[in-house]
N, C-alpha and C positions, 0 to 999 in steps of 0.2 A: 304803854303798848310795848309788847315785846316782838322782836323779829326772829323769825325762824329761817334757817337756811338748809338747803338740801345737802346731804352728805357728799363731800368731794367737790363742792363748789364754793368759791369765795363769794362773800357778800358784795353786792354792788357791781359785779361783773356780769355782762351779758354777751353772748355770742351774736353773730350776724343772724338776723331773721331770715329763715328759710321756709319757703312754701313747701308743704308736703306734696308729693306727686298726686295727681288727680285720679290715679288708679293704681292697680297693682303692677303695671308695666314700668320698668325702669330700664333705660338703655345704658350700655357702657359707651365710652367715647368712640370706640370703633363701630360699634353697632349704630350709633347715631350718624356717623359719617356715611356708612353704607346705606342707611335709610334715606338720608338726604340725597345721596347720589341717585339712588333708585327713583326717588320722587322727581328729581330733576330730569333724569333720562326719560322716564315714561311720559312726563308732561311734555317734554320737547318733541318726543316721538308723535304724540297725539296732535301737537300744534303743527308739526311738519306735514302730517297726513291731511289735516282739516284746513290749514291755512290760517288758523286763529291764534296768532302769536301771543296775544294778551293772556291766554289760558296758561301758558308755560310761566309767564311772569308772575301772575297771581298765585299759582301753585308753588313757585319758588318761595315767595315771601310767606305763605301760609306754612309750608313745610319747615322753613327755618324756625318759626315760632313754635310749632309743635314739637319738633325735634329737641329744641332747647329746653322746653318745659318738661320733657320726659327723660332727660339725660341726668345721670347721677352727677353730683357736684364734682366728684373726682374726675369725671370725663369731660368736663366743660372746656378745658383747654383745647382739646382737639376740635370741638364744635365751633369754637370762636374762630378758628383759623380756616376751617374748610369751606364755607359757603361759596366763595367765588371759584375755588378749585372744583367743587362738586358740579357747579353749573357749567364751568368750562369743559370738563370732561364729558358731561352729559351732552353738551352741544356738539362736541366733536364726534362722539359716537353716534348720535342721532343723525347728524349730517352725512356721515360715512355711509350709514345704512340707507338713508333715503335719497341721496343725491346721485344723479345718473353718472357723473364723472368727477375727477379729482378737482378740477377747477371750480365746478359748481358747488362741491363740498366746502372748498376753502372760502369761497365767496359767501356761502350760507353761514359758515362759522363767524366770519367777520361781521356780517350784517346782524346776525343774532346777538353777538356780544355788544355791538354798537347801539342797537335799538333797546337793549335791556340794561344798559348801564345804570339808570336811575333805579330800577328794581333791584339790581345787585347791591348797590349801596344801601337801599332801604332794608333789604333782607339782612345784610351784614350788620347794620346798626341795630336792627331788632334782636339779633342773636346776642350782640354785646350788651344791650340794655337788659334783656332777660337774664343773661348769665351773671351780670352784676348784681341784679336784684335777688338772685337765688344764692348768692354768697361767694361767687368766684371772684378772686382778686388776682390781678396780674402779678406775676413774680417779681420781686425786687431783686436788683443785682446783689448777689451775696458777697459780702466782704471776706468770709473765710476763703473764697476761691481766689481772691486777689492776694491773700496772705500765702496761699499754697503757690501761686504763681511767683511771688517774691522769693519764697524759699527755693523753688526750683531754679530760678534764674541765678540765685546766689550760689547754689551748689554747682550749676554749670559754669558759672564764672570762676569759681575756685578751681574746678578741675582744669579749666583751660589755662588759668595762670600757673598751675602746677606742671602742666606739659611744657609751657614756655620756660620754666625754671630748669627743668631737667635737660634741656637741649644745650 
């Protein structure tokens, strides 16, 4: 049996398995952050007007999953970081719009964040799981940066010792 290989690819190597997007829409990292914020804000507004807080929580987890699935792999770093921040800013904005005074807005923000904690953890874990499944890998600390730091410190130390010798 003979093996054939594709041109430009070594035999026996495989890249990470990546799911193709489920449509023609792909989001950049910034677009995904904006979409997640908009979903959080609108669902929190609806929840504040109707009094049904579970709606905002369920929409947050669903939008986390959908946004992560439709984001390009190059933009997943921003998406992994942003779910709690998007929910917090959406909560602040929704409470400022719907609350009658500042104290009520601050109380509403704290109550919303406290009652949605489990949903925030669930949405963030879902984003990380989907991003890892799509091929995103957290960056490792780069050793060349440490080498540059050593060179910079060495140069600074030499210039300081030269100044001391000149005196």
